[in-house]
Jmol script that loads the backbone (N, CA, C; Angstrom):
load data "model"
ATOM      1  N   UNK A   1     147.224 109.281 148.271  1.00  0.00           N
ATOM      2  CA  UNK A   1     146.556 109.065 147.012  1.00  0.00           C
ATOM      3  C   UNK A   1     145.313 108.222 147.261  1.00  0.00           C
ATOM      4  N   UNK A   2     144.205 108.648 146.771  1.00  0.00           N
ATOM      5  CA  UNK A   2     142.935 107.976 146.957  1.00  0.00           C
ATOM      6  C   UNK A   2     142.664 107.094 145.757  1.00  0.00           C
ATOM      7  N   UNK A   3     142.259 105.859 146.061  1.00  0.00           N
ATOM      8  CA  UNK A   3     141.939 104.904 144.991  1.00  0.00           C
ATOM      9  C   UNK A   3     140.430 104.900 144.794  1.00  0.00           C
ATOM     10  N   UNK A   4     139.960 105.188 143.635  1.00  0.00           N
ATOM     11  CA  UNK A   4     138.537 105.250 143.333  1.00  0.00           C
ATOM     12  C   UNK A   4     138.174 104.037 142.486  1.00  0.00           C
ATOM     13  N   UNK A   5     137.136 103.325 142.918  1.00  0.00           N
ATOM     14  CA  UNK A   5     136.668 102.172 142.158  1.00  0.00           C
ATOM     15  C   UNK A   5     135.251 102.420 141.699  1.00  0.00           C
ATOM     16  N   UNK A   6     134.792 101.608 140.808  1.00  0.00           N
ATOM     17  CA  UNK A   6     133.431 101.729 140.311  1.00  0.00           C
ATOM     18  C   UNK A   6     132.425 100.985 141.167  1.00  0.00           C
ATOM     19  N   UNK A   7     132.882 100.390 142.280  1.00  0.00           N
ATOM     20  CA  UNK A   7     131.994  99.621 143.142  1.00  0.00           C
ATOM     21  C   UNK A   7     131.296 100.538 144.138  1.00  0.00           C
ATOM     22  N   UNK A   8     129.988 100.329 144.332  1.00  0.00           N
ATOM     23  CA  UNK A   8     129.282 101.137 145.335  1.00  0.00           C
ATOM     24  C   UNK A   8     129.687 100.717 146.744  1.00  0.00           C
ATOM     25  N   UNK A   9     129.372 101.559 147.674  1.00  0.00           N
ATOM     26  CA  UNK A   9     129.654 101.263 149.082  1.00  0.00           C
ATOM     27  C   UNK A   9     128.793 100.083 149.521  1.00  0.00           C
ATOM     28  N   UNK A  10     129.367  99.114 150.227  1.00  0.00           N
ATOM     29  CA  UNK A  10     128.664  97.894 150.627  1.00  0.00           C
ATOM     30  C   UNK A  10     128.129  97.969 152.052  1.00  0.00           C
ATOM     31  N   UNK A  11     127.920  99.135 152.576  1.00  0.00           N
ATOM     32  CA  UNK A  11     127.491  99.271 153.973  1.00  0.00           C
ATOM     33  C   UNK A  11     126.145  98.609 154.234  1.00  0.00           C
ATOM     34  N   UNK A  12     125.237  98.621 153.303  1.00  0.00           N
ATOM     35  CA  UNK A  12     123.922  98.059 153.533  1.00  0.00           C
ATOM     36  C   UNK A  12     123.688  96.744 152.822  1.00  0.00           C
ATOM     37  N   UNK A  13     124.703  96.154 152.251  1.00  0.00           N
ATOM     38  CA  UNK A  13     124.509  94.926 151.483  1.00  0.00           C
ATOM     39  C   UNK A  13     124.501  93.702 152.391  1.00  0.00           C
ATOM     40  N   UNK A  14     124.092  92.591 151.822  1.00  0.00           N
ATOM     41  CA  UNK A  14     124.039  91.339 152.571  1.00  0.00           C
ATOM     42  C   UNK A  14     125.432  90.836 152.907  1.00  0.00           C
ATOM     43  N   UNK A  15     126.407  91.252 152.154  1.00  0.00           N
ATOM     44  CA  UNK A  15     127.789  90.816 152.406  1.00  0.00           C
ATOM     45  C   UNK A  15     128.299  91.344 153.742  1.00  0.00           C
ATOM     46  N   UNK A  16     127.791  92.493 154.170  1.00  0.00           N
ATOM     47  CA  UNK A  16     128.269  93.070 155.423  1.00  0.00           C
ATOM     48  C   UNK A  16     127.498  92.556 156.628  1.00  0.00           C
ATOM     49  N   UNK A  17     126.452  91.745 156.419  1.00  0.00           N
ATOM     50  CA  UNK A  17     125.696  91.189 157.531  1.00  0.00           C
ATOM     51  C   UNK A  17     126.590  90.218 158.295  1.00  0.00           C
ATOM     52  N   UNK A  18     126.690  90.394 159.602  1.00  0.00           N
ATOM     53  CA  UNK A  18     127.566  89.503 160.378  1.00  0.00           C
ATOM     54  C   UNK A  18     127.088  88.052 160.329  1.00  0.00           C
ATOM     55  N   UNK A  19     128.029  87.139 160.364  1.00  0.00           N
ATOM     56  CA  UNK A  19     127.688  85.712 160.315  1.00  0.00           C
ATOM     57  C   UNK A  19     126.986  85.254 161.586  1.00  0.00           C
ATOM     58  N   UNK A  20     127.202  85.952 162.695  1.00  0.00           N
ATOM     59  CA  UNK A  20     126.610  85.511 163.954  1.00  0.00           C
ATOM     60  C   UNK A  20     125.088  85.625 163.931  1.00  0.00           C
ATOM     61  N   UNK A  21     124.530  86.512 163.120  1.00  0.00           N
ATOM     62  CA  UNK A  21     123.069  86.605 163.063  1.00  0.00           C
ATOM     63  C   UNK A  21     122.480  85.348 162.435  1.00  0.00           C
ATOM     64  N   UNK A  22     123.162  84.817 161.432  1.00  0.00           N
ATOM     65  CA  UNK A  22     122.713  83.564 160.825  1.00  0.00           C
ATOM     66  C   UNK A  22     122.814  82.403 161.792  1.00  0.00           C
ATOM     67  N   UNK A  23     123.888  82.408 162.605  1.00  0.00           N
ATOM     68  CA  UNK A  23     124.047  81.335 163.599  1.00  0.00           C
ATOM     69  C   UNK A  23     122.963  81.416 164.663  1.00  0.00           C
ATOM     70  N   UNK A  24     122.607  82.612 165.073  1.00  0.00           N
ATOM     71  CA  UNK A  24     121.546  82.775 166.078  1.00  0.00           C
ATOM     72  C   UNK A  24     120.206  82.317 165.498  1.00  0.00           C
ATOM     73  N   UNK A  25     119.943  82.710 164.256  1.00  0.00           N
ATOM     74  CA  UNK A  25     118.686  82.309 163.620  1.00  0.00           C
ATOM     75  C   UNK A  25     118.613  80.791 163.484  1.00  0.00           C
ATOM     76  N   UNK A  26     119.713  80.145 163.117  1.00  0.00           N
ATOM     77  CA  UNK A  26     119.693  78.686 162.978  1.00  0.00           C
ATOM     78  C   UNK A  26     119.561  78.016 164.341  1.00  0.00           C
ATOM     79  N   UNK A  27     120.103  78.619 165.396  1.00  0.00           N
ATOM     80  CA  UNK A  27     119.957  78.078 166.751  1.00  0.00           C
ATOM     81  C   UNK A  27     118.484  78.103 167.165  1.00  0.00           C
ATOM     82  N   UNK A  28     117.800  79.255 166.914  1.00  0.00           N
ATOM     83  CA  UNK A  28     116.386  79.347 167.249  1.00  0.00           C
ATOM     84  C   UNK A  28     115.561  78.341 166.453  1.00  0.00           C
ATOM     85  N   UNK A  29     115.883  78.157 165.183  1.00  0.00           N
ATOM     86  CA  UNK A  29     115.169  77.199 164.351  1.00  0.00           C
ATOM     87  C   UNK A  29     115.364  75.774 164.876  1.00  0.00           C
ATOM     88  N   UNK A  30     116.589  75.445 165.269  1.00  0.00           N
ATOM     89  CA  UNK A  30     116.864  74.109 165.815  1.00  0.00           C
ATOM     90  C   UNK A  30     116.097  73.888 167.112  1.00  0.00           C
ATOM     91  N   UNK A  31     116.034  74.897 167.976  1.00  0.00           N
ATOM     92  CA  UNK A  31     115.275  74.777 169.227  1.00  0.00           C
ATOM     93  C   UNK A  31     113.785  74.582 168.947  1.00  0.00           C
ATOM     94  N   UNK A  32     113.266  75.310 167.959  1.00  0.00           N
ATOM     95  CA  UNK A  32     111.856  75.188 167.604  1.00  0.00           C
ATOM     96  C   UNK A  32     111.557  73.787 167.080  1.00  0.00           C
ATOM     97  N   UNK A  33     112.441  73.248 166.244  1.00  0.00           N
ATOM     98  CA  UNK A  33     112.250  71.909 165.710  1.00  0.00           C
ATOM     99  C   UNK A  33     112.350  70.853 166.802  1.00  0.00           C
ATOM    100  N   UNK A  34     113.256  71.058 167.754  1.00  0.00           N
ATOM    101  CA  UNK A  34     113.410  70.105 168.856  1.00  0.00           C
ATOM    102  C   UNK A  34     112.154  70.086 169.735  1.00  0.00           C
ATOM    103  N   UNK A  35     111.593  71.281 170.000  1.00  0.00           N
ATOM    104  CA  UNK A  35     110.350  71.346 170.785  1.00  0.00           C
ATOM    105  C   UNK A  35     109.205  70.651 170.063  1.00  0.00           C
ATOM    106  N   UNK A  36     109.115  70.840 168.754  1.00  0.00           N
ATOM    107  CA  UNK A  36     108.051  70.198 167.979  1.00  0.00           C
ATOM    108  C   UNK A  36     108.217  68.683 168.001  1.00  0.00           C
ATOM    109  N   UNK A  37     109.447  68.217 167.898  1.00  0.00           N
ATOM    110  CA  UNK A  37     109.716  66.776 167.946  1.00  0.00           C
ATOM    111  C   UNK A  37     109.358  66.207 169.317  1.00  0.00           C
ATOM    112  N   UNK A  38     109.703  66.934 170.361  1.00  0.00           N
ATOM    113  CA  UNK A  38     109.391  66.486 171.726  1.00  0.00           C
ATOM    114  C   UNK A  38     107.882  66.406 171.939  1.00  0.00           C
ATOM    115  N   UNK A  39     107.144  67.415 171.437  1.00  0.00           N
ATOM    116  CA  UNK A  39     105.689  67.391 171.554  1.00  0.00           C
ATOM    117  C   UNK A  39     105.103  66.189 170.821  1.00  0.00           C
ATOM    118  N   UNK A  40     105.654  65.874 169.643  1.00  0.00           N
ATOM    119  CA  UNK A  40     105.152  64.737 168.864  1.00  0.00           C
ATOM    120  C   UNK A  40     105.402  63.427 169.600  1.00  0.00           C
ATOM    121  N   UNK A  41     106.589  63.278 170.191  1.00  0.00           N
ATOM    122  CA  UNK A  41     106.907  62.052 170.930  1.00  0.00           C
ATOM    123  C   UNK A  41     106.019  61.935 172.163  1.00  0.00           C
ATOM    124  N   UNK A  42     105.818  63.031 172.872  1.00  0.00           N
ATOM    125  CA  UNK A  42     104.939  62.997 174.046  1.00  0.00           C
ATOM    126  C   UNK A  42     103.506  62.650 173.650  1.00  0.00           C
ATOM    127  N   UNK A  43     103.074  63.143 172.512  1.00  0.00           N
ATOM    128  CA  UNK A  43     101.738  62.799 172.026  1.00  0.00           C
ATOM    129  C   UNK A  43     101.653  61.304 171.715  1.00  0.00           C
ATOM    130  N   UNK A  44     102.684  60.760 171.070  1.00  0.00           N
ATOM    131  CA  UNK A  44     102.694  59.328 170.770  1.00  0.00           C
ATOM    132  C   UNK A  44     102.728  58.493 172.048  1.00  0.00           C
ATOM    133  N   UNK A  45     103.422  58.979 173.074  1.00  0.00           N
ATOM    134  CA  UNK A  45     103.475  58.244 174.340  1.00  0.00           C
ATOM    135  C   UNK A  45     102.117  58.220 175.040  1.00  0.00           C
ATOM    136  N   UNK A  46     101.227  59.115 174.669  1.00  0.00           N
ATOM    137  CA  UNK A  46      99.897  59.108 175.283  1.00  0.00           C
ATOM    138  C   UNK A  46      99.019  57.992 174.705  1.00  0.00           C
ATOM    139  N   UNK A  47      99.436  57.387 173.591  1.00  0.00           N
ATOM    140  CA  UNK A  47      98.674  56.280 172.995  1.00  0.00           C
ATOM    141  C   UNK A  47      98.858  55.017 173.829  1.00  0.00           C
ATOM    142  N   UNK A  48      97.887  54.110 173.750  1.00  0.00           N
ATOM    143  CA  UNK A  48      98.034  52.832 174.442  1.00  0.00           C
ATOM    144  C   UNK A  48      98.971  51.927 173.624  1.00  0.00           C
ATOM    145  N   UNK A  49      99.405  50.829 174.255  1.00  0.00           N
ATOM    146  CA  UNK A  49     100.387  49.946 173.628  1.00  0.00           C
ATOM    147  C   UNK A  49      99.882  49.327 172.327  1.00  0.00           C
ATOM    148  N   UNK A  50      98.598  49.061 172.256  1.00  0.00           N
ATOM    149  CA  UNK A  50      98.042  48.456 171.038  1.00  0.00           C
ATOM    150  C   UNK A  50      98.155  49.416 169.848  1.00  0.00           C
ATOM    151  N   UNK A  51      97.811  50.678 170.086  1.00  0.00           N
ATOM    152  CA  UNK A  51      97.907  51.678 169.029  1.00  0.00           C
ATOM    153  C   UNK A  51      99.356  51.855 168.578  1.00  0.00           C
ATOM    154  N   UNK A  52     100.274  51.896 169.543  1.00  0.00           N
ATOM    155  CA  UNK A  52     101.696  52.032 169.201  1.00  0.00           C
ATOM    156  C   UNK A  52     102.166  50.835 168.377  1.00  0.00           C
ATOM    157  N   UNK A  53     101.719  49.649 168.737  1.00  0.00           N
ATOM    158  CA  UNK A  53     102.096  48.447 167.992  1.00  0.00           C
ATOM    159  C   UNK A  53     101.554  48.518 166.564  1.00  0.00           C
ATOM    160  N   UNK A  54     100.336  49.036 166.398  1.00  0.00           N
ATOM    161  CA  UNK A  54      99.754  49.204 165.066  1.00  0.00           C
ATOM    162  C   UNK A  54     100.575  50.182 164.220  1.00  0.00           C
ATOM    163  N   UNK A  55     101.095  51.210 164.858  1.00  0.00           N
ATOM    164  CA  UNK A  55     101.925  52.191 164.150  1.00  0.00           C
ATOM    165  C   UNK A  55     103.299  51.612 163.828  1.00  0.00           C
ATOM    166  N   UNK A  56     103.742  50.661 164.652  1.00  0.00           N
ATOM    167  CA  UNK A  56     105.059  50.069 164.458  1.00  0.00           C
ATOM    168  C   UNK A  56     106.112  50.645 165.383  1.00  0.00           C
ATOM    169  N   UNK A  57     105.658  51.192 166.497  1.00  0.00           N
ATOM    170  CA  UNK A  57     106.567  51.773 167.477  1.00  0.00           C
ATOM    171  C   UNK A  57     106.412  51.060 168.813  1.00  0.00           C
ATOM    172  N   UNK A  58     107.442  51.185 169.632  1.00  0.00           N
ATOM    173  CA  UNK A  58     107.346  50.688 171.002  1.00  0.00           C
ATOM    174  C   UNK A  58     107.563  51.857 171.958  1.00  0.00           C
ATOM    175  N   UNK A  59     107.056  51.685 173.151  1.00  0.00           N
ATOM    176  CA  UNK A  59     107.225  52.724 174.164  1.00  0.00           C
ATOM    177  C   UNK A  59     108.707  52.944 174.488  1.00  0.00           C
ATOM    178  N   UNK A  60     109.499  51.874 174.456  1.00  0.00           N
ATOM    179  CA  UNK A  60     110.936  51.987 174.733  1.00  0.00           C
ATOM    180  C   UNK A  60     111.636  52.830 173.667  1.00  0.00           C
ATOM    181  N   UNK A  61     111.249  52.657 172.407  1.00  0.00           N
ATOM    182  CA  UNK A  61     111.851  53.464 171.334  1.00  0.00           C
ATOM    183  C   UNK A  61     111.531  54.947 171.514  1.00  0.00           C
ATOM    184  N   UNK A  62     110.307  55.224 171.899  1.00  0.00           N
ATOM    185  CA  UNK A  62     109.901  56.614 172.079  1.00  0.00           C
ATOM    186  C   UNK A  62     110.602  57.262 173.267  1.00  0.00           C
ATOM    187  N   UNK A  63     110.730  56.538 174.369  1.00  0.00           N
ATOM    188  CA  UNK A  63     111.428  57.114 175.520  1.00  0.00           C
ATOM    189  C   UNK A  63     112.912  57.289 175.217  1.00  0.00           C
ATOM    190  N   UNK A  64     113.481  56.390 174.407  1.00  0.00           N
ATOM    191  CA  UNK A  64     114.873  56.554 173.990  1.00  0.00           C
ATOM    192  C   UNK A  64     115.022  57.813 173.137  1.00  0.00           C
ATOM    193  N   UNK A  65     114.076  58.051 172.250  1.00  0.00           N
ATOM    194  CA  UNK A  65     114.093  59.248 171.404  1.00  0.00           C
ATOM    195  C   UNK A  65     113.950  60.510 172.243  1.00  0.00           C
ATOM    196  N   UNK A  66     113.100  60.439 173.258  1.00  0.00           N
ATOM    197  CA  UNK A  66     112.862  61.581 174.121  1.00  0.00           C
ATOM    198  C   UNK A  66     114.045  61.834 175.054  1.00  0.00           C
ATOM    199  N   UNK A  67     114.705  60.776 175.465  1.00  0.00           N
ATOM    200  CA  UNK A  67     115.856  60.930 176.347  1.00  0.00           C
ATOM    201  C   UNK A  67     115.547  60.683 177.811  1.00  0.00           C
ATOM    202  N   UNK A  68     114.287  60.522 178.135  1.00  0.00           N
ATOM    203  CA  UNK A  68     113.870  60.215 179.510  1.00  0.00           C
ATOM    204  C   UNK A  68     112.479  59.617 179.464  1.00  0.00           C
ATOM    205  N   UNK A  69     112.100  58.996 180.552  1.00  0.00           N
ATOM    206  CA  UNK A  69     110.772  58.406 180.645  1.00  0.00           C
ATOM    207  C   UNK A  69     109.876  59.375 181.414  1.00  0.00           C
ATOM    208  N   UNK A  70     108.921  59.996 180.741  1.00  0.00           N
ATOM    209  CA  UNK A  70     108.080  60.982 181.437  1.00  0.00           C
ATOM    210  C   UNK A  70     107.235  60.361 182.540  1.00  0.00           C
ATOM    211  N   UNK A  71     106.890  59.098 182.446  1.00  0.00           N
ATOM    212  CA  UNK A  71     106.120  58.455 183.517  1.00  0.00           C
ATOM    213  C   UNK A  71     106.943  58.313 184.779  1.00  0.00           C
ATOM    214  N   UNK A  72     108.232  58.015 184.648  1.00  0.00           N
ATOM    215  CA  UNK A  72     109.107  57.914 185.817  1.00  0.00           C
ATOM    216  C   UNK A  72     109.244  59.277 186.468  1.00  0.00           C
ATOM    217  N   UNK A  73     109.459  60.305 185.665  1.00  0.00           N
ATOM    218  CA  UNK A  73     109.633  61.653 186.200  1.00  0.00           C
ATOM    219  C   UNK A  73     108.366  62.131 186.891  1.00  0.00           C
ATOM    220  N   UNK A  74     107.246  61.866 186.287  1.00  0.00           N
ATOM    221  CA  UNK A  74     105.980  62.313 186.854  1.00  0.00           C
ATOM    222  C   UNK A  74     105.745  61.653 188.211  1.00  0.00           C
ATOM    223  N   UNK A  75     106.103  60.388 188.340  1.00  0.00           N
ATOM    224  CA  UNK A  75     105.918  59.682 189.597  1.00  0.00           C
ATOM    225  C   UNK A  75     106.842  60.186 190.692  1.00  0.00           C
ATOM    226  N   UNK A  76     108.064  60.556 190.318  1.00  0.00           N
ATOM    227  CA  UNK A  76     109.025  61.012 191.321  1.00  0.00           C
ATOM    228  C   UNK A  76     108.812  62.465 191.717  1.00  0.00           C
ATOM    229  N   UNK A  77     108.203  63.262 190.855  1.00  0.00           N
ATOM    230  CA  UNK A  77     108.061  64.686 191.133  1.00  0.00           C
ATOM    231  C   UNK A  77     106.651  65.069 191.566  1.00  0.00           C
ATOM    232  N   UNK A  78     105.869  64.075 191.972  1.00  0.00           N
ATOM    233  CA  UNK A  78     104.528  64.374 192.465  1.00  0.00           C
ATOM    234  C   UNK A  78     104.617  65.203 193.736  1.00  0.00           C
ATOM    235  N   UNK A  79     103.612  65.996 193.977  1.00  0.00           N
ATOM    236  CA  UNK A  79     103.578  66.821 195.185  1.00  0.00           C
ATOM    237  C   UNK A  79     103.506  65.934 196.415  1.00  0.00           C
ATOM    238  N   UNK A  80     102.806  64.793 196.327  1.00  0.00           N
ATOM    239  CA  UNK A  80     102.684  63.909 197.481  1.00  0.00           C
ATOM    240  C   UNK A  80     104.025  63.288 197.868  1.00  0.00           C
ATOM    241  N   UNK A  81     104.958  63.258 196.930  1.00  0.00           N
ATOM    242  CA  UNK A  81     106.259  62.656 197.192  1.00  0.00           C
ATOM    243  C   UNK A  81     107.044  63.473 198.210  1.00  0.00           C
ATOM    244  N   UNK A  82     106.844  64.787 198.184  1.00  0.00           N
ATOM    245  CA  UNK A  82     107.557  65.664 199.118  1.00  0.00           C
ATOM    246  C   UNK A  82     106.722  65.795 200.394  1.00  0.00           C
ATOM    247  N   UNK A  83     107.340  65.525 201.499  1.00  0.00           N
ATOM    248  CA  UNK A  83     106.638  65.590 202.771  1.00  0.00           C
ATOM    249  C   UNK A  83     106.870  66.951 203.402  1.00  0.00           C
ATOM    250  N   UNK A  84     105.809  67.682 203.555  1.00  0.00           N
ATOM    251  CA  UNK A  84     105.902  68.996 204.163  1.00  0.00           C
ATOM    252  C   UNK A  84     105.627  68.882 205.658  1.00  0.00           C
ATOM    253  N   UNK A  85     106.367  69.602 206.455  1.00  0.00           N
ATOM    254  CA  UNK A  85     106.139  69.529 207.911  1.00  0.00           C
ATOM    255  C   UNK A  85     104.795  70.193 208.271  1.00  0.00           C
ATOM    256  N   UNK A  86     104.128  69.589 209.225  1.00  0.00           N
ATOM    257  CA  UNK A  86     102.870  70.170 209.720  1.00  0.00           C
ATOM    258  C   UNK A  86     103.171  71.143 210.825  1.00  0.00           C
ATOM    259  N   UNK A  87     102.664  72.336 210.713  1.00  0.00           N
ATOM    260  CA  UNK A  87     102.905  73.350 211.743  1.00  0.00           C
ATOM    261  C   UNK A  87     101.751  73.481 212.682  1.00  0.00           C
TER     262      UNK A  87
END
end "model"
wireframe off; spacefill off
backbone 0.3
color backbone group
């Protein structure tokens, strides 16, 4: 026995959209926001200490927000730091 309802087929409706697509979209949005935040912090770190003090920030707060000190990394990963053998 077939049951007939007055409801249309929901094959193309938003209700049938898988939830994982929303999770993927929110993941991409979070990554985009994190990159923008990182760029802003790196830009602020390019200011001198006087300018940062005028804004009300310290370099330590910014590096804590960033999660690492870019000046330390830059110094350790310089090309001159690695000694290449002379042939």
